C-alpha positions as a printed Julia matrix, in Angstrom:
489×3 Matrix{Float64}:
 107.29  83.94  148.8
 107.61  82.06  145.49
 110.84  80.51  144.3
 111.31  83.28  141.75
 110.63  85.97  144.34
 113.28  84.4   146.55
 115.67  84.41  143.6
 115.08  88.14  143.1
 115.74  88.73  146.78
 118.95  86.68  146.76
 120.26  88.23  143.53
 118.97  91.79  143.13
 119.89  93.69  139.99
 123.03  95.08  141.65
 124.36  91.51  142.02
 123.47  90.48  138.47
 126.19  92.68  137.07
 129.9   92.08  136.6
 132.12  91.81  139.66
 135.36  93.65  138.88
 137.93  95.08  141.29
 135.68  94.5   144.28
 132.71  96.39  142.8
 129.52  95.44  140.97
 129.6   97.19  137.58
 127.02  97.14  134.76
 129.39  96.35  131.91
 130.49  98.68  129.17
 128.16  97.41  126.44
 124.89  97.56  128.33
 123.82  94.15  127.03
 122.02  91.49  129.05
 121.92  87.66  128.94
 118.65  85.87  129.65
 118.89  83.04  132.16
 116.44  80.29  131.19
 114.51  77.99  133.51
 115.04  74.53  131.93
 111.92  73.19  133.62
 109.63  75.23  131.35
 111.84  77.24  128.97
 110.84  80.59  130.45
 113.17  83.47  131.35
 114.15  83.42  135.02
 116.07  86.69  135.05
 119.01  88.26  133.27
 122.63  89.2   133.93
 125.13  91.62  132.41
 126.65  90.61  129.08
 130.3   91.52  129.51
 132.35  92.74  126.58
 136.01  92.18  125.76
 136.74  95.58  127.29
 135.09  94.37  130.49
 137.22  91.22  130.42
 140.38  93.3   130.02
 139.28  95.53  132.91
 138.84  92.4   135.03
 142.35  91.24  134.13
 143.65  94.74  134.92
 142.09  94.42  138.38
 143.6   90.96  138.89
 147.04  92.16  137.82
 146.83  95.2   140.1
 145.95  93.0   143.08
 148.48  90.23  142.39
 151.57  91.54  144.18
 149.79  92.41  147.42
 147.83  89.18  147.39
 150.94  87.07  146.83
 152.57  88.87  149.76
 149.58  88.21  152.04
 150.43  85.78  154.83
 149.39  82.2   154.03
 147.52  82.04  157.33
 145.4   85.03  156.33
 144.64  83.5   152.93
 143.62  80.32  154.71
 141.41  82.16  157.19
 139.57  83.9   154.34
 138.9   80.53  152.74
 137.75  79.13  156.08
 135.3   82.02  156.5
 134.11  81.47  152.93
 133.53  77.79  153.71
 131.41  78.76  156.72
 129.38  81.28  154.69
 128.74  78.89  151.81
 127.63  76.24  154.3
 125.42  78.74  156.08
 123.8   79.78  152.79
 123.56  76.26  151.38
 119.78  76.35  151.01
 119.88  79.64  149.12
 122.67  78.52  146.81
 120.88  75.22  146.17
 117.71  77.07  145.15
 119.58  79.36  142.78
 121.37  76.39  141.23
 118.21  74.31  140.91
 116.35  77.13  139.19
 119.04  77.93  136.65
 120.21  74.44  135.71
 117.43  72.1   136.77
 118.85  69.62  139.28
 116.62  68.66  142.22
 117.01  70.8   145.33
 118.41  67.94  147.41
 121.06  67.18  144.8
 121.86  70.87  144.41
 122.41  71.15  148.15
 124.7   68.14  147.94
 126.78  69.99  145.36
 126.94  73.06  147.61
 128.24  71.0   150.52
 130.73  69.24  148.24
 131.84  72.53  146.68
 132.28  74.16  150.08
 134.68  71.4   151.07
 137.2   72.63  148.48
 137.27  75.94  150.33
 137.89  74.17  153.63
 140.48  71.77  152.16
 142.53  74.53  150.57
 142.22  76.74  153.64
 144.31  74.04  155.29
 146.7   73.71  152.35
 147.49  77.45  152.25
 149.9   77.1   155.16
 151.53  73.92  153.8
 153.24  75.25  150.69
 156.69  73.71  151.01
 160.02  74.23  149.33
 163.07  72.11  150.1
 166.63  72.44  151.36
 169.37  69.94  150.66
 173.11  69.6   150.37
 174.59  69.5   146.89
 175.56  65.83  146.38
 178.93  67.07  145.03
 179.46  69.29  148.08
 180.3   72.98  148.26
 176.79  74.4   148.08
 173.2   74.02  149.18
 170.08  73.67  147.04
 167.03  75.72  148.02
 163.65  75.75  146.28
 161.01  78.43  146.76
 157.34  78.03  145.73
 155.6   81.11  144.32
 152.12  81.79  142.91
 151.96  81.52  139.12
 150.11  84.84  138.89
 146.79  85.99  137.39
 144.55  83.15  136.21
 141.55  82.7   133.93
 138.93  80.18  135.03
 136.25  79.0   132.61
 133.61  76.97  134.45
 130.79  74.76  133.08
 127.02  74.85  133.56
 126.56  71.36  135.01
 128.22  71.97  138.41
 128.14  75.78  138.66
 129.38  75.99  142.25
 131.72  73.03  142.75
 133.61  73.53  139.49
 134.2   77.1   140.63
 135.38  76.39  144.17
 137.63  73.56  142.87
 139.6   76.23  140.97
 139.09  79.29  143.18
 140.08  77.51  146.41
 143.61  76.49  145.42
 144.23  79.76  143.59
 143.39  81.79  146.68
 145.47  79.47  148.87
 148.48  79.77  146.55
 148.28  83.56  146.32
 146.91  83.92  142.76
 144.36  86.43  141.54
 141.78  85.46  138.94
 139.13  86.24  136.36
 136.21  83.78  136.36
 133.96  83.29  133.34
 130.95  81.14  134.34
 128.78  79.42  131.74
 126.19  81.73  130.19
 123.44  79.2   131.04
 124.23  79.22  134.77
 125.84  82.5   135.86
 123.73  83.11  138.97
 125.39  80.61  141.3
 128.86  82.06  140.63
 127.63  85.63  141.19
 126.14  84.57  144.53
 129.42  82.85  145.43
 131.38  86.01  144.55
 129.25  88.0   146.99
 129.93  85.46  149.76
 133.69  85.52  149.08
 133.64  89.3   149.35
 131.77  88.97  152.65
 134.46  86.55  153.81
 137.04  89.32  153.39
 138.63  88.49  150.03
 140.39  91.7   148.94
 139.18  93.64  145.92
 140.64  92.41  142.65
 141.59  88.93  143.81
 138.38  87.47  142.35
 136.71  89.03  139.31
 133.63  87.59  137.59
 132.67  88.39  134.01
 129.47  86.92  132.61
 129.37  87.01  128.83
 127.72  85.5   125.76
 131.1   85.6   123.98
 133.1   83.0   125.85
 135.41  82.27  122.92
 136.17  85.94  122.35
 136.88  86.49  126.05
 139.32  83.59  126.3
 141.08  84.58  123.06
 141.49  88.18  124.19
 142.78  87.37  127.66
 145.07  84.56  126.51
 146.72  86.99  124.1
 147.72  89.12  127.1
 151.18  88.3   128.46
 150.06  89.2   131.99
 147.75  86.18  132.16
 149.82  83.25  133.41
 147.39  80.37  133.92
 144.17  79.02  132.41
 141.95  76.34  133.96
 139.05  75.06  131.88
 136.31  72.53  132.51
 134.25  71.63  129.47
 134.32  69.86  126.15
 137.46  68.4   124.59
 136.87  70.4   121.39
 136.92  73.72  123.23
 139.74  72.56  125.5
 141.98  71.89  122.52
 141.35  75.42  121.26
 142.3   76.9   124.63
 145.49  74.82  124.74
 146.39  76.07  121.24
 145.82  79.66  122.33
 147.98  79.18  125.42
 151.04  78.6   123.25
 151.33  82.25  122.29
 152.17  83.33  125.86
 153.26  79.88  127.12
 150.55  79.94  129.76
 150.16  77.05  132.15
 146.93  75.17  131.53
 144.74  72.71  133.4
 142.17  70.9   131.29
 139.27  68.87  132.71
 137.53  67.71  129.55
 135.1   65.08  128.29
 134.6   61.56  129.53
 133.25  58.18  128.44
 133.4   56.28  131.71
 133.03  52.49  131.63
 131.13  50.81  134.46
 132.36  47.21  134.75
 130.32  44.54  136.51
 132.04  41.17  136.91
 130.24  37.91  137.65
 131.63  37.82  141.2
 130.21  41.26  142.05
 127.56  41.94  144.67
 124.77  42.8   142.21
 122.72  44.75  144.74
 125.74  46.94  145.46
 126.52  47.21  141.74
 123.02  48.45  140.94
 123.21  50.94  143.8
 126.57  52.18  142.54
 125.24  52.35  138.99
 122.43  54.63  140.11
 124.94  57.0   141.7
 127.42  56.89  138.83
 124.75  57.26  136.13
 122.08  59.49  137.59
 124.15  62.12  139.37
 123.09  65.43  137.83
 120.67  63.62  135.45
 123.69  62.04  133.79
 125.03  65.47  132.85
 128.46  64.88  134.36
 131.84  64.18  132.82
 132.34  61.42  135.39
 128.96  59.85  134.63
 128.96  56.12  133.88
 128.56  56.27  130.11
 128.93  52.58  129.17
 127.85  49.59  131.25
 130.04  46.57  130.51
 128.58  43.55  132.29
 129.86  39.99  132.33
 127.55  37.9   130.17
 126.42  35.49  132.9
 124.92  38.27  135.07
 124.0   40.82  132.39
 120.28  40.04  132.16
 119.84  40.11  135.95
 121.77  43.37  136.29
 119.85  45.01  133.44
 116.46  44.05  134.89
 117.36  45.38  138.33
 118.78  48.61  136.93
 115.73  49.19  134.71
 113.41  48.74  137.7
 115.34  51.29  139.74
 115.72  53.84  136.96
 112.13  53.46  135.76
 110.84  54.2   139.26
 112.57  57.58  139.53
 110.28  60.6   139.65
 110.94  63.16  136.91
 109.9   66.81  137.28
 110.79  70.35  138.24
 113.8   70.33  140.5
 112.11  72.49  143.13
 109.12  70.16  143.58
 109.02  67.85  146.6
 109.96  64.25  145.82
 111.45  64.9   142.38
 114.58  62.84  141.76
 115.36  63.72  138.13
 115.17  67.27  136.85
 115.27  68.63  133.3
 118.31  68.64  131.05
 119.99  71.98  130.49
 118.34  72.96  127.19
 116.46  71.82  124.11
 119.69  70.97  122.29
 120.59  68.53  125.08
 117.24  66.74  124.74
 117.7   66.48  120.98
 121.2   65.05  121.42
 120.12  62.4   123.94
 117.09  61.49  121.81
 119.34  61.02  118.78
 121.72  58.82  120.78
 118.91  56.52  121.88
 117.43  56.4   118.37
 120.83  55.47  116.91
 121.19  52.59  119.38
 117.7   51.27  118.64
 118.31  51.46  114.89
 121.4   49.32  115.41
 119.49  46.64  117.29
 119.35  47.8   120.92
 116.23  47.22  123.02
 114.71  49.76  125.4
 113.89  48.37  128.86
 112.62  51.65  130.29
 112.3   55.25  129.09
 113.58  56.02  125.63
 111.5   59.01  124.48
 111.29  62.64  125.56
 107.82  63.51  126.92
 105.57  66.08  125.3
 105.07  69.42  127.01
 107.16  72.26  128.35
 110.66  71.93  129.67
 113.73  69.97  128.65
 112.98  66.57  130.14
 114.18  63.1   129.22
 113.26  59.97  131.21
 115.83  57.63  132.77
 116.55  55.07  130.06
 118.11  51.59  130.03
 119.19  49.98  126.76
 120.35  46.38  126.27
 121.92  44.56  123.33
 123.75  47.77  122.45
 126.35  47.19  119.7
 129.9   48.4   120.26
 129.71  50.93  117.42
 126.57  52.71  118.65
 126.86  56.39  119.58
 125.73  55.48  123.1
 128.97  53.52  123.48
 131.46  55.52  121.44
 130.42  59.07  122.39
 129.8   60.91  125.64
 126.07  60.93  126.41
 125.2   63.88  128.64
 121.92  62.49  129.89
 120.14  59.72  131.85
 120.84  56.86  129.42
 122.44  53.56  130.5
 123.55  51.4   127.55
 124.46  47.84  128.53
 126.86  45.62  126.59
 128.45  42.35  127.64
 131.88  40.76  127.91
 133.12  37.23  128.56
 136.63  37.77  129.96
 138.62  40.27  131.97
 140.89  40.98  129.04
 137.91  41.76  126.84
 136.42  44.02  129.5
 139.65  45.99  129.75
 140.01  46.22  125.97
 136.44  47.52  125.63
 136.99  50.01  128.45
 140.14  51.42  126.85
 138.61  51.6   123.35
 137.9   55.33  123.61
 139.82  58.56  123.24
 138.74  59.54  126.75
 140.16  58.54  130.1
 138.61  60.5   132.95
 136.83  58.01  135.23
 136.04  54.3   135.37
 134.09  52.12  137.78
 134.32  48.4   138.52
 132.43  45.99  140.74
 134.29  42.84  141.75
 135.24  40.98  144.94
 138.59  39.86  143.55
 141.47  41.85  145.07
 143.99  40.69  142.48
 141.65  41.78  139.71
 141.28  45.16  141.38
 145.03  45.66  141.21
 145.13  44.57  137.56
 142.34  46.98  136.68
 144.11  49.87  138.4
 147.26  49.11  136.43
 145.67  48.43  133.03
 142.69  50.75  132.7
 143.54  54.01  130.93
 141.83  56.38  133.33
 142.63  59.19  135.71
 140.23  57.93  138.39
 138.91  54.48  139.25
 136.06  53.64  141.62
 136.15  50.08  142.98
 132.78  48.95  144.34
 131.61  52.55  144.5
 129.8   54.81  142.08
 131.3   58.01  143.46
 134.93  59.04  142.94
 134.79  62.81  143.54
 136.4   63.9   146.81
 138.02  67.25  147.66
 140.94  65.42  149.28
 141.64  63.39  146.12
 143.22  64.47  142.8
 140.52  64.88  140.15
 141.55  64.67  136.49
 142.03  62.46  133.48
 144.31  61.18  130.76
 144.17  61.1   126.94
 141.44  63.38  125.54
 140.02  63.91  129.03
 142.78  66.43  129.68
 145.62  66.95  132.11
 146.32  68.59  135.43
 144.65  67.72  138.73
 142.13  69.53  140.9
 141.69  68.77  144.59
 143.92  66.8   146.9
 147.51  67.69  147.68
 148.09  67.89  143.93
 145.51  70.64  143.38
 147.55  73.51  144.74
 150.59  72.48  142.69
 148.79  73.71  139.58
 149.06  77.27  140.93
 152.68  77.29  142.07
 155.96  77.91  140.26
 159.34  76.75  141.6
 162.43  78.89  141.91
 165.72  77.05  142.55
 168.41  78.95  144.47
 172.05  77.79  144.5
 173.81  78.78  147.75
 177.61  78.37  147.87
 178.89  77.69  151.37
 182.64  77.67  150.75
């Protein structure tokens, strides 16, 4: 059976519709969205193109299910998530194939995302029964103070194309645990993974209406329409800062709670005292995860001048040796970018750096032929005003600049509107503490190129957004607090 035949088996036409109120429905407009294979630009399959009426029907279903779901015992909510974790793990190979076909990442990396994404379901299955209020005596006497935690209510989740499973479970898991219902709008480029996940959640016993999935080509119209509805109480968005700002503006009308996980421009600092072998290994993880199409991707490599040439040579050797190709082929380590626009953007970024004096050590040009490929690229002598340094590059490009002091390294790192992730390699404990205190970032990896962990709070500062996903903090985003004053005399 070919990969595409397996895809048709995993997602028959009935499961390429909208999932509303516990049923698969075709959508009121009858339109379809083509899902493109980025490895060759061909049409993989299609899904329903939901209308604004479909979105409102999904919110209706979420609202209708909210009261019963909020009243469901926390243990039962947790057990559903635990069963979902088991099912996602059991179907990891199938989910990885679907993901690889629709967004390009190699099968092995796609399976890694499935395992990572499943862990959010397991983590929040355990947090469902640990939603705490508090009880205390009024310091002035005469009464007691009681707090009660309640679900915020129906939510809208807008998920990105680059991590189509994990960015979904990172929102869905805590919402289910807290007792919230939801409407999920996956990216139009990668709707198949979310539809497959919805089917598994239904199999796990999630009641009808708790999760609703609307695929649509009109993401802006959907969010505008639902945010104008007073019944929607929470929006969580992962995507660009430009779109995130629009969603925050729209939230003001109904004073909806919002969580924004937006763009990044992560610095990767290498100090002269670093273990260079470990730094190169960490750089490969931080840069090449998902072909560089990640908000946490190392976007700027700031290397102390005395070790910069050695680091650059080692990194270029490693990146130049990576095998580029279709994500489903054996041995491929770097798949295609998401679309032709992405290739054009990365190409323009590299060209801008070269025009400003940068040198290409490996890669640098998109290959001829079908598909949206770009080779792993290392640039040196990159000026501070190049687009590769000042803007987020969603691709496999590593621009290297140098610094001569810790203060300069920190100043260069903070010279961006973004503040999602940062990485640093050093053996100096005191420096590590200074970096943690001075770097303007929501997450910091010390001697590691991987910061994502379901047990840790994921999120940023400045233009990278606000709110946290994962960790103990993740469920707080879906809970309101009611304070009760209890006189005792």
